[in-house]
C-alpha angles and dihedrals in degrees: 000000000000120000124207087250092057093048092048093051092048091047092051094047097050097065091046091052092047092048091050093050093047090049091051092049094048092047092052093049093048093046091053090054098232117166114246113284108252132177112279131033136283136179119209132209091221135049122267092028094300131135128031113353123215117197114227117221100228091189092062098083118190099001115128116231122193113209124230089223125022116261121235099177140024141198124198126178108171131112100217110035140048135191126243112203126200131201093221132060116261093033094293130134138110098264122026116206121215133200127208123240089269112039143144110178149136112243118241091240139355111302119208102183143016146188132202117238134178112273 
């Protein structure tokens, strides 16, 4: 059986825990130096969203795009599409790597091409 004291303590602790977790997440993102997450998708030549940015056309589903410079990180903020990256030009390579529809990540290796797919 729950007492009003128990409920009050739990209610007071929950906002503090959420605030602490949000603070940790924001601190990590700022420390890493990522650009602000904006709608759309971008691939970056450097890690942590650094270097030259290439905007991904999220409306161009299925078309392979070879990058001028290999990508080392990616940001995606879209509810219906994701990006599949490939280590070789022309969407080739042994192991493709896919984002979700909301992602901010370094890639496991240099990526030379990509295509947009439904999420």
